C-alpha positions in Angstrom: 58.9 29.0 -18.6 61.4 28.0 -15.9 61.0 24.8 -13.9 60.3 26.8 -10.7 57.2 28.5 -12.2 55.4 25.2 -13.1 52.2 24.5 -11.1 51.2 21.0 -10.0 47.7 19.8 -10.8 45.8 16.8 -9.8 43.6 14.7 -12.1 40.8 12.6 -10.7 39.1 9.8 -12.6 35.3 9.9 -12.1 35.4 6.2 -11.1 37.8 7.2 -8.2 35.3 9.9 -7.2 32.5 7.3 -7.2 34.5 5.0 -5.1 35.3 7.7 -2.6 31.7 8.8 -2.5 30.6 5.2 -2.0 32.8 5.0 1.1 31.3 8.2 2.3 27.9 7.0 1.3 27.3 9.4 -1.6 27.6 12.6 0.3 24.7 14.5 1.7 23.6 15.0 5.3 24.0 12.3 7.9 21.5 9.5 7.1 21.1 10.5 3.5 22.4 8.7 0.5 22.7 10.9 -2.6 23.8 10.2 -6.2 27.4 11.2 -6.7 26.9 11.5 -10.5 24.1 10.9 -13.1 23.3 7.3 -13.5 20.5 4.6 -13.6 19.2 2.7 -10.6 19.8 -1.0 -11.4 18.5 -2.6 -8.2 17.1 -1.5 -4.8 18.3 -3.8 -2.0 15.9 -2.6 0.8 12.5 -1.1 1.4 11.0 1.5 3.7 10.9 0.2 7.3 14.0 -2.1 6.9 16.6 -1.9 9.6 20.1 -1.7 8.1 23.7 -1.9 9.4 26.4 0.6 8.7 28.0 -0.4 5.4 25.1 -2.5 4.3 24.3 -2.4 0.5 21.2 -0.3 -0.2 21.2 0.0 -4.0 23.1 -0.5 -7.2 23.5 2.4 -9.7 25.0 2.1 -13.2 27.2 5.1 -14.0 29.8 5.4 -16.7 29.0 1.8 -17.8 30.0 0.5 -14.4 27.7 -0.8 -11.6 28.3 0.9 -8.3 27.0 -0.5 -5.0 26.0 2.2 -2.6 26.1 1.4 1.1 24.4 2.7 4.3 26.5 5.5 5.9 25.3 4.4 9.3 23.0 1.9 11.0 19.4 2.9 11.0 16.0 2.4 9.6 15.1 3.3 6.0 12.6 6.1 6.1 12.4 7.1 2.5 13.4 5.7 -0.9 13.4 8.5 -3.4 14.0 6.4 -6.6 12.7 3.2 -8.3 14.5 0.5 -10.3 15.2 1.6 -13.8 15.0 5.3 -13.0 17.6 7.8 -14.2 19.1 10.0 -11.5 21.0 13.2 -11.4 24.0 14.1 -9.3 23.0 15.1 -5.8 19.6 13.5 -6.0 18.3 11.9 -2.8 18.3 8.1 -3.2 17.6 6.8 0.4 17.1 8.5 3.8 17.8 6.7 7.1 16.8 7.5 10.6 18.9 6.4 13.6 
C-alpha cells in the first residue's frame, strides 16, 4: 500500500463526546436536555417550575465512572423532569424540558 492511498481517520473518546454534548446541552430540540449516553442520575439540581439561566447546572449524571454536570441550553422555566435521582438512563432519553 502506497503512502498516497492511506485514509485518515478520527478517533473520539466518549468523554470528549460527553463534554461536547454538555456544551450543547445534551442534544435534542431547543429546550430539551437529553442523555448523551447511558448513565445514572446522581443529583437533580432543580424542580418543575424553577426559572433557570442559560448554562445553569440542571443535573449530574454518572457515565463511564465520571460525573458529568449537564447545563441548561437556554434561559427558561423547567416544565418537565423525566428522571429521578438514582435512575439509570439510556442515550437520547429526555432528562429535562424547558420553556422560554
